[in-house]
N, C-alpha and C positions, 0 to 999 in steps of 0.2 A: 288506566294508559300503553300504549305500545310503548316498547324499548326502541333508544337509540339504536342505533347501526352501528354496530360490531365496529372498533376500528383498530388502523395496526402503526407500531411503528416507523421510523423515516429513517431516522438521526442513523445517523452512519453511510447513509446512501451522498454520491457527490451527484446524483442527475437523478430527477424529479421528470415524470412523465410532463402534461400541461394538466390532466384530470387529476390528475394527483395534488398538483399545486391551489386546482381551484377546490377543492375538496379541503385544503389545510386552509385555506384563505375565508371559507363559509364556517367550517365551523369553529376557525378563533374566532370570526364574528359573534356567536353564537346561535346559524344557523343549523337547519337539520337536526336539533334537539325536540322529542313532541312539545305540545305547546298547556299547558297543566289545563284539566278538566279540571278545576277549580276557581274558586274566586282568585286573584293575585293580591300576594303581601304587599308589605315595607320588606319582609327578604327576598323577594323577588326581583325588587328596582335595585336595591342595594347589592346581590346578584351580576347582573348587566351591566352597573356601576362598573364593578369592582372587572367586568371582561373591560368596556367596553374605554374606559378611564372620562371618558366627556361626549356630551352632548351639546352638537352643534343648536342657536340659537338662530331664530330667521322670524321678521317681525311678520313679514307676508303671508295671514290667513285664509286659505283661498279653503280647505276644507277641515286644518289646525293648525300648529304653529309648528315646526321642525322640531322642535325639541321633545316633543310629547309620540315622535312616530316611530323612534327606536324602539321603544319597551314595545309597544305592537310591531312593530314586524317580526318582532321574536319571537312573545308571550300569547298576542292577540288584546281580545281587548280589556279593558283593566281602567279601574277609576282613575283618572288625569290627576284628581288631588294625593295621590301618596306621592307625581313626583311633584307637584306645590309641596308637598309636606317636605318633604324628601331636602330642598331646595332650598327652602324661607322660612323652615319652622324648626325649630332645637329640637332634638339633638341636628345639628345640621350633615347631612349625608351628601349633600354637592353645592358648590361656591359659586357665584359668576365670573370669569374672569377671562383673560386673553388666552385659548389652548390653538384649535386648527382654525378659529376664528373664534365672535365673541361666544362664547361656553359655558354649560354649569359644567363642571368639572367636579371627578370625584374632589371632598375636600381632603383627605388623604396627600393628596398631590400638593397644596398649598406652599408649604417649603419651598421644592422643587421650583416653583415657576417667580419664587421672590427676587431670583435675582435679574428678570423682565423688571423687574420695577427700577432697577439704579441706574446711573449715569452711564452712562456705555454701551448699554446692553436693549434701553430701551426703542421697539421697534413704534413706537405712537406717532400719528401721524404731524408731520410737521407744523403746518398747520395747527394744533391742538400745540404744540411744543410753544409754538413765539409768542401764542394768545396768552399764554399761560407766563413766560417771561418778562411781557411783555405789558404781564398786572399785579404786581405783584401787592401789593393794597389788598385786589381784589381775588386772591388766593389766599389769604391770610381774614378776611371774610368770611366767607364761603367757607371753612376750614371749622371756623368758630359759629357761624352759622350750624351746621350739621353736630359738631359736639353738644352747641345745646338744644336741638330741635325737632336733632332728627328720632327715628328716623323722615327725609323731605325728599321730594321733589325736586327737581330744575322748577321746574316751575311756579313751585309756594317760596320761592327764592331768589324768583327772577328782578332784577333793577328796572327804572325804565332804561330804555336804549333803543336806537335804531339802528336795525339790523342791516348788515348789506345783503339785500336777494337779489344780487345782479347774477349770482350761480345758483347752475343745478346742483343739490341735492342735500342737504340736511338741515342749510342754513339755518347752523346754530346761535343762539344767543351766549356772550360772554361769561356767560355765568355756568349754564352748559358745558358748554366748551373747556371752564376749570375742573365743572366738576370731575369729568371726564379725565382731561389730562390728573386728578388726585385721585380717580380709580385705577388708573393705569399705576401711577406710581404705588400704590396702598396703601395710602393715607384716609383714604373714603372706600365702603363697598357697595355692594347691592341689598338692599335688607328685603328685596322684594319689588315686584313689580304692580302696578298698578294697573287700573280697567284702562289705562290706555296704554296699554305697556311700557310704559316708562320707568326708566328704574329709581327705587327709589332710596336715596342711599344712607347711611349712617358708618358709625365707624366700626373696624373691623374687631375691635375688641370686646364690640357688642352682639358681632355676628357670629366670626368662626370661631368652630371650638377651642377654651382655653388649651388645649392637650395640645392640637393644633400650632395652635399661637407660641404656644411653649415648646415647639420643638426646632433646633438649630439650625440655622439656614446653612444648607451646605455650599461649598464654594463655585460659581457656574462653571466648569467645567463638571465639575459630581452632578451639580442638577443636569444638565443636561445628558450628561447617561441615563440618568434616573428616568429623562425622561421618554427617551431614546428603550431603553429598556421596557416601557408602560408600550409602547407601540409596538413594540414587534413583536410584548404579549398577545396586542389585539390585532395586528394581521394575521401570524402564524407565518405567511415570507410573505417578504418583502424588499424591494431595495432600498441604493442611499435613498432616490428622491420621495420613496416613499414613507422611509423611516423620518425622512426633516419634516418632510408635510407632515406628518402625525402634528404633531403640537409644534409645525412651521420653526424649528429652531436653522441656528444661523449653517451654511455645509459647513465651512473647517472643524467646527465646536460638535457641526455631526459625525463627520467622518471619523476624528478623537474619536468619539462613543460609543462609533461601531469598530476600530479596530480595539478597543477596549473590553469589550465584549466577546468579537470576537478571540479574544487573548483567554479571556474568562473561559471558556466554550459555552456562551449563554446566547453568542449568534454563530450560526456553520454556515460560509459559505459556500451553495449549491447554484448547478447548475439549473436553470428549467427547460425543459426541448420546443422551440423556437425561437428562445429568447439569448442562445448560442454570442458568448462574447459582452454579455449584459450580465456582470456577481446581481446574485440576489440570497436573501438572508434568509435562513431557517431557521424559527425558535427552537432553541434546544428537547422545550417537550410539548411540541405539538404531533399529533396524532392526527394520521389521514384516514376520511371514516373510509370502509369501503361502499359508500353510495352516501348520497343528501335527499334523504328529503325534506321541500321546503313547498310553501306555498305565503309569498309575502311582497308586497307592495314595502316600496323604499321612499322615504322618502332626496329628492334630489342633498339636504345637507345629511346624508347616512356617511357615518365611521365606513362602513363597507364600501362606499363608491367615491369616499374623498378624491382619491386619485384617477382621473376618467384615464390617463394615459395605462396608469396598471388594471384599469375596467377591460381597457381594448384587447392588455398582451393575455393576460390572463380569461381572460373571458369573451374574445373578438364581438364587444360588444359597446356602439360608438355611440356617449350620451350629450347630451351636452343640456344643460340648460338656460331656456329661451327666453325668460321674462325683457331680457333687457333687447331683444331682437323683435323689430319693426312688427306688426301682426302677418302682414303677406310675404313677410320675408320667414316667416317660421313657420318648419318643416313639420313638426308633429304638438305641437302647443305652448301654451301660454305658463304651463306649471306641471311638469310632465313625471308623474312618478316611474321609476325603471318598477319591471316587475318581474321577481324572482321564483322561477317555478324548477324544484328540484335541485340539479346543478349549472342552471344554467338562465341566464337576464330573457324573457323571450319577446318582452312586451316592452311594449311605455303607454302606459297610461294618463290620458288629458283627464287626470280630475277635480272636480267643482261642485261646492257646495250648494247649494239655490236653494240660502234661506227664508227664501220670501214664500217656498213651495212646500220646505223642510226634508229636501231627497238632494241626492247624488247625482249629478250626471256623470258621467263614462264614454268616452271616448278613445277606443286600443284601435293600437296601429298593428294588427296582430294577426294570425290566424283563430278558426275556431275551438279550438282546447286551450290557447290561451286565454281567450276571451273568456273563457266559460269560466277558466278557473282565479281567473283576476275577479267576473264578478262574485264567486264565493268570497275569494278576500275580503272585498269590502265588504258585502253582506253584513 
């Protein structure tokens, strides 16, 4: 196995070149490290989990679901069952909750996310909160049924009712809505996903490791500081908006967390070439490789590209997902994967699995070199 490129420390620098900031960002996210030339193990899954903190979940299954892609992008082909085991079998290394969005999150972060379950800090959709408050008897019924019969899906708990189908969207039943409210407030959690990709709910004490549940709950501001700390480590270099976006923390609390981490020396204010006037923050342990050697397709929901404005500023790469854009108005395709080649995003790949023929269909919007590299990455 070839060795990773040498790196240098940039702590103490007040200004960074854009190419240095790019390499810091890529290295922090696990790119530029040679992919293992062996079968991957749970230890590899844990290493990426510890680095990224979360894998965003998405129900769209064009080639594979979004949560499976980050490990492939950084490590290469692997047994998808490893991630399933990490999330849904003891000892659980991941749990489902709201991080950047619906995500599989490092289970050690569960105590830091409990404040989001409390009144005044919940960002649950207004309609979900309203249905829950209007149906206290149903809440008790659903909670008791999960306790008695869990793990159980919403479909298995449905009561006969006439759903409002006048609006586009999920059109959840009241039982499903109440379950999602209980999920948000932490009274139930996701034990697994069934074959229809539906959450199967159970009580937290039957899912989350006892050592995690036994960890004291930090105060809300301390929790946000902990989340921003993990975001900073995962990003390497980031603006305030990037640090806030990683776990979708509230602006005033994020600013206080940044101030705390700057005071402790964990975050270092720097200027990035081309972004003068906009403060950036360098993680105190970040290192900049002399070069990045990488070849990877990224899911639209990869943490490397959570914040599209950061992608534009650091990599001069404009990227938008177009699944909600009418087909005639799409620029690149329905579900487009950015393609990373070494230190640059050089292509957009419209990739689709033709399951009837058992092949992947690939459309590229780039030059010959990037196209050939992307084909090898998919192969």
